[in-house]
C-alpha positions in Angstrom: 9.7 -38.8 3.7 8.1 -35.5 4.3 9.1 -33.1 7.0 7.0 -30.7 9.0 8.0 -27.1 9.8 6.2 -24.1 11.4 4.9 -20.8 10.1 7.3 -17.9 10.4 10.3 -20.2 11.0 13.7 -19.5 9.4 16.4 -22.1 8.7 18.9 -20.5 6.3 18.6 -20.1 2.5 19.4 -23.1 0.4 16.4 -24.6 -1.4 15.9 -27.3 1.2 16.3 -24.8 4.0 13.8 -22.4 2.5 11.4 -25.2 2.0 11.6 -25.8 5.7 10.5 -22.2 6.4 8.1 -19.5 5.6 10.7 -18.0 3.2 9.7 -19.1 -0.2 8.7 -15.5 -1.0 12.3 -14.5 -0.5 13.6 -17.1 -2.9 11.1 -16.6 -5.6 10.6 -20.4 -5.8 8.1 -22.8 -4.3 8.4 -25.3 -1.5 10.2 -28.5 -2.5 8.2 -31.7 -2.6 7.9 -33.5 0.7 8.1 -30.3 2.8 5.0 -29.1 4.7 4.4 -26.1 7.0 2.0 -26.2 10.0 1.0 -23.6 12.6 2.8 -23.5 15.9 1.5 -22.0 19.1 1.8 -18.2 19.6 0.5 -17.2 23.0 -0.3 -13.7 21.8 -1.9 -14.8 18.5 -3.3 -18.3 19.1 -5.1 -20.2 16.4 -7.0 -22.3 18.9 -8.1 -21.4 22.5 -9.9 -22.8 25.4 -13.2 -21.4 26.7 -11.3 -19.0 28.9 -9.4 -17.6 25.9 -6.0 -19.1 26.7 -4.1 -21.0 24.1 -5.0 -24.7 23.7 -1.9 -26.7 22.9 -3.9 -29.9 22.5 -5.7 -28.5 19.5 -2.4 -27.9 17.7 -1.4 -31.5 18.3 -4.8 -32.7 17.1 -4.3 -30.6 13.9 -0.8 -32.2 13.4 -2.2 -35.7 13.8 -5.0 -35.1 11.3 -2.7 -33.4 8.9 -0.2 -36.2 9.0 -2.9 -38.8 8.3 -4.8 -36.8 5.7 -2.4 -34.2 4.3 0.7 -36.2 3.8 1.7 -39.8 2.9 1.4 -40.6 6.6 5.1 -41.1 6.9 6.8 -38.0 8.4 10.6 -38.0 9.0 10.8 -35.0 11.4 9.4 -31.9 12.9 11.9 -29.1 12.3 11.5 -25.9 14.4 13.2 -23.1 16.3 12.6 -23.3 20.1 11.9 -19.5 19.9 11.3 -18.1 16.5 13.8 -15.3 15.8 13.0 -14.1 12.3 9.3 -14.4 13.1 9.6 -11.9 15.9 10.9 -13.6 19.1 7.8 -15.8 19.2 7.8 -17.9 22.3 5.7 -21.0 22.8 3.6 -21.9 25.9 5.6 -24.0 28.4 3.6 -27.2 27.7 4.2 -27.2 24.0 7.6 -28.8 23.6 7.1 -31.6 26.3 3.8 -32.5 24.5 5.3 -32.2 21.0 8.2 -34.5 22.1 5.8 -37.1 23.4 3.7 -36.7 20.2 6.8 -37.4 18.0 8.0 -40.3 20.0 4.7 -42.1 19.9 4.7 -41.8 16.1 8.4 -42.5 15.4 9.0 -38.9 14.2 12.3 -37.1 14.9 12.2 -33.8 16.8 14.8 -31.5 15.2 15.6 -28.3 17.0 17.3 -25.4 15.1 19.2 -23.8 17.9 21.5 -21.7 15.8 20.0 -18.5 17.3 18.9 -19.7 20.7 21.9 -21.8 21.9 25.1 -21.0 23.7 23.6 -18.9 26.5 21.2 -16.8 24.4 18.3 -17.7 26.7 20.3 -18.5 29.8 20.9 -22.1 29.0 23.3 -23.8 26.6 20.2 -25.0 24.7 16.9 -23.3 24.8 15.1 -26.6 24.9 16.5 -27.2 28.4 14.0 -24.7 29.7 11.3 -27.3 29.0 13.2 -30.4 29.9 13.2 -31.7 26.4 16.1 -33.4 24.6 15.6 -33.3 20.8 16.8 -36.0 18.5 18.8 -33.6 16.3 20.1 -30.1 17.2 21.9 -27.6 15.1 24.2 -24.9 16.6 25.7 -21.7 15.2 26.1 -18.0 15.7 27.2 -17.8 19.4 28.8 -21.2 19.0 31.9 -19.5 17.6 31.3 -16.0 19.0 31.4 -14.6 15.4 33.7 -17.1 13.9 32.0 -19.1 11.1 31.4 -22.5 12.7 28.3 -24.7 13.0 27.5 -28.1 14.4 24.8 -30.8 14.1 24.4 -32.9 17.2 22.3 -36.1 17.3 21.2 -38.6 20.0 23.7 -41.5 20.4 21.3 -44.0 18.8 21.4 -42.0 15.5 25.2 -41.6 15.4 25.7 -44.7 13.2 23.1 -43.4 10.7 25.0 -40.1 10.4 28.3 -41.9 9.9 26.8 -43.8 7.0 25.7 -40.6 5.4 29.2 -39.3 5.6 27.9 -35.7 5.9 30.6 -33.1 5.4 31.4 -29.9 3.6 34.5 -28.5 1.9 35.2 -26.6 5.1 34.5 -29.4 7.5 36.9 -30.1 10.3 38.4 -26.6 10.3 40.9 -26.6 13.3 40.6 -22.9 13.9 36.8 -23.0 13.8 36.9 -25.8 16.3 39.3 -23.9 18.6 37.0 -20.8 18.4 34.0 -22.9 19.4 35.8 -24.5 22.4 37.1 -21.1 23.5 33.6 -19.7 23.4 32.4 -22.5 25.7 35.3 -21.9 28.1 34.5 -18.2 28.3 30.8 -18.9 28.9 31.8 -21.2 31.8 34.6 -19.1 33.3 32.6 -15.8 33.2 29.3 -17.3 34.4 27.5 -16.0 31.3 24.5 -18.3 31.5 23.6 -16.9 34.9 24.4 -13.4 33.7 21.9 -13.8 30.8 19.2 -14.7 33.3 20.1 -11.6 35.4 19.7 -9.5 32.2 16.4 -11.2 31.6 15.1 -10.0 34.9 16.2 -6.4 34.0 14.4 -6.6 30.7 11.3 -8.3 32.1 11.0 -5.7 35.0 11.4 -2.8 32.6 8.8 -4.1 30.1 6.3 -5.4 32.7 4.1 -2.3 32.6 4.4 -1.3 29.0 1.2 -3.0 27.6 -0.9 -1.2 30.2 1.0 2.1 29.9 1.2 2.4 26.1 -1.7 2.1 23.7 0.5 0.8 20.9 2.2 -2.0 22.9 0.3 -5.2 22.5 2.7 -7.7 24.0 6.2 -8.0 25.6 8.1 -11.2 25.9 11.6 -12.2 26.9 13.7 -15.3 27.7 17.3 -14.6 28.6 18.7 -12.2 26.0 16.0 -12.8 23.4 13.0 -10.5 23.5 10.2 -9.0 21.5 7.9 -6.0 21.8 4.8 -6.2 19.6 3.3 -2.9 18.4 -0.3 -2.8 17.4 -2.8 -0.3 16.1 -5.6 -1.7 18.2 -5.3 -4.0 21.2 -8.5 -5.8 20.5 -7.9 -6.6 16.8 -4.1 -6.8 17.4 -3.5 -5.3 13.9 0.3 -5.0 13.3 1.6 -1.4 13.4 4.5 -1.5 11.0 4.9 2.3 10.9 5.2 2.4 14.7 7.9 -0.2 14.5 9.8 1.7 11.9 9.6 5.0 13.8 10.5 3.5 17.2 13.6 2.0 15.6 14.6 5.3 14.0 14.0 7.2 17.2 16.0 4.8 19.3 18.8 4.8 16.7 19.1 8.6 17.0 19.4 8.1 20.8 22.3 5.7 20.2 20.6 2.3 20.3 20.3 -0.1 17.3 18.9 -3.5 16.5 17.7 -5.3 13.4 14.2 -4.0 12.4 11.4 -6.6 12.1 8.3 -4.8 11.0 5.9 -4.1 13.9 7.9 -6.2 16.3 10.9 -4.8 18.2 12.9 -8.0 18.0 16.1 -7.8 20.0 18.9 -10.2 21.0 21.3 -8.1 23.1 24.8 -9.6 23.9 24.9 -11.9 26.9 28.0 -10.0 28.1 26.1 -6.7 28.3 26.7 -4.9 31.7 23.6 -4.5 33.8 23.7 -0.7 33.7 24.0 -0.7 29.9 20.9 -3.0 29.7 18.9 -0.6 31.9 20.0 2.3 29.8 19.0 0.5 26.6 15.5 -0.3 28.0 15.0 3.3 29.0 15.8 4.4 25.5 13.3 2.0 24.0 10.6 3.1 26.4 11.4 6.8 25.7 11.2 6.0 21.9 7.9 4.2 22.3 6.4 7.1 24.2 7.6 9.7 21.7 6.3 7.7 18.7 2.9 7.0 20.3 2.5 10.7 20.9 3.6 11.5 17.4 1.1 9.1 15.9 -1.7 10.5 18.0 -2.2 7.4 20.2 -1.7 9.0 23.6 
């Protein structure tokens, strides 16, 4: 049965994983048979809008419905997606998207599969990012923060699908690693004991307050978004056309790096996922460096 994924998603790098994401250009191969990619809502760059210009989630669902009926066999196994797209640039959906998508899937017998490798374990201030929207997926994958750097992942399913997973006998050569399991349990204990979920939300407030005025203050800042310790600042050449400004992204990164701050560059988007253990004063200093770097680059490029 085919599976649906979303533009700009990332789900690792095996052939099947790449077929689930917008990464076929990285592999040099095409999408495997039975895998399809559909647009997902991006509040800054919406495909469909209402008369007032705001994103129209219903139009996306209508597209999915038509695509399933006319663009596939009509039998779809699952929608696979990241709650917030990391590789795509910290792209965050409107708040009504996941509740409506969950209902859409249930009505059609389609599984909702959330790739929470990036967004779980406190990254957004919740154990699972999907909690923000009150949605319980049918399948969830965990990783990264799950082992706090130790290589460990997990796939979690609803109880009604547990027997099906047992019949598959899914495993790997490294499955059941006692040390990996201990690392994952220890990470959960530390998150609980040190109140890191709440701290991630406190950091979000710092980030949000610091970025709040940037789109109005800086000509090259098109959009700022944050949830917990996952955020993105989108740099553009023109706020009306929203043309990506890759050069500005590169220069802001280089300028901030010289000031002592680093993250993983992502073209025109300053995509950042600071540690959830970051002290408040360090977070404030980091945001000051980013703003200073944006101001310097904007002036250098002749935009202000």
